[in-house]
C-alpha positions as CSV (number, residue, x, y, z in Angstrom):
1,M,-12.1,7.6,-1.3
2,S,-15.4,6.6,-2.3
3,G,-17.6,4.0,-1.0
4,C,-17.6,2.2,-4.0
5,E,-14.0,1.6,-4.1
6,L,-14.7,0.7,-0.8
7,A,-16.5,-2.3,-2.1
8,E,-14.4,-3.3,-4.9
9,I,-11.2,-3.2,-2.4
10,E,-12.9,-5.7,0.0
11,Q,-14.6,-7.9,-2.5
12,A,-10.8,-8.8,-3.9
13,A,-9.4,-9.2,-0.5
14,G,-12.5,-11.1,1.0
15,Q,-13.0,-9.1,4.1
16,K,-13.8,-5.9,5.7
17,C,-11.0,-3.1,5.1
18,Q,-10.4,0.5,6.5
19,P,-9.0,3.3,3.7
20,I,-5.7,4.7,5.1
21,G,-4.3,6.8,2.5
22,H,-2.4,7.3,-0.8
23,I,1.0,6.5,-2.1
24,G,3.1,7.4,-4.4
25,Y,3.9,11.2,-6.3
26,Y,2.6,11.8,-10.2
27,Y,0.3,8.7,-10.6
28,P,-1.0,7.8,-6.7
29,A,-2.1,5.1,-5.8
30,E,-5.2,4.7,-2.6
31,V,-3.7,2.0,0.1
32,W,-6.9,0.0,2.0
33,I,-5.3,-2.0,5.2
34,S,-7.4,-5.8,5.6
35,E,-8.4,-6.9,8.8
36,Y,-5.5,-8.7,8.8
37,G,-3.1,-6.8,7.7
38,K,-2.3,-7.1,4.0
39,L,-2.6,-3.7,2.0
40,Y,-4.4,-3.5,-0.8
41,A,-3.6,-0.6,-3.4
42,K,-5.7,0.9,-7.0
43,Y,-3.4,2.7,-9.0
44,E,-6.0,5.0,-11.4
45,Y,-3.7,4.0,-14.6
46,Q,-4.9,0.1,-13.8
47,D,-8.0,-2.4,-13.6
48,E,-6.3,-5.0,-11.0
49,I,-5.7,-4.1,-7.4
50,E,-2.8,-5.1,-5.9
51,C,-2.0,-6.6,-2.8
52,F,0.9,-7.1,-0.6
53,P,1.5,-8.5,3.0
54,D,3.4,-5.5,4.5
55,V,4.2,-1.8,4.1
56,F,7.9,-2.8,3.4
57,A,6.3,-4.7,0.4
58,L,4.1,-1.6,-0.9
59,I,7.4,0.7,-0.3
60,E,9.9,-1.3,-2.5
61,R,6.8,-2.0,-5.6
62,E,7.0,2.5,-5.6
63,L,10.8,3.0,-5.5
64,R,11.1,0.2,-8.4
65,Q,9.5,3.0,-10.8
66,Y,12.6,4.6,-10.3
67,K,16.5,4.8,-10.6
68,F,17.8,4.6,-7.3
69,D,21.9,3.6,-6.4
70,S,20.5,2.5,-2.9
71,A,17.3,2.7,-0.6
72,A,16.9,1.9,3.0
73,M,14.1,1.1,5.7
74,K,14.2,1.2,9.2
75,T,11.7,-0.7,11.0
76,V,9.4,1.3,13.8
77,E,11.2,-0.1,16.6
78,A,14.8,1.3,15.2
79,L,13.4,4.4,14.5
80,D,12.1,4.5,18.0
81,G,15.6,3.9,18.8
82,K,14.9,0.5,20.6
83,L,16.9,-1.9,18.6
């Protein structure tokens, strides 16, 4: 994740962002999080930067790339046994 890409992401977001990692397998996206918690993904095969309100929306976008019978996600609280 280069500073050049960070500048592009921050310009699209209109606020400061921090790189958090990659998502995907064959064509992974670099992912950043903004000061207000929105996620921004930049895929190497497309010019536009995609914005997601939360991690669930980002994962849902990734899952749409494949054919599944079903998929389930749990919240952090559920994974911690608090629900």
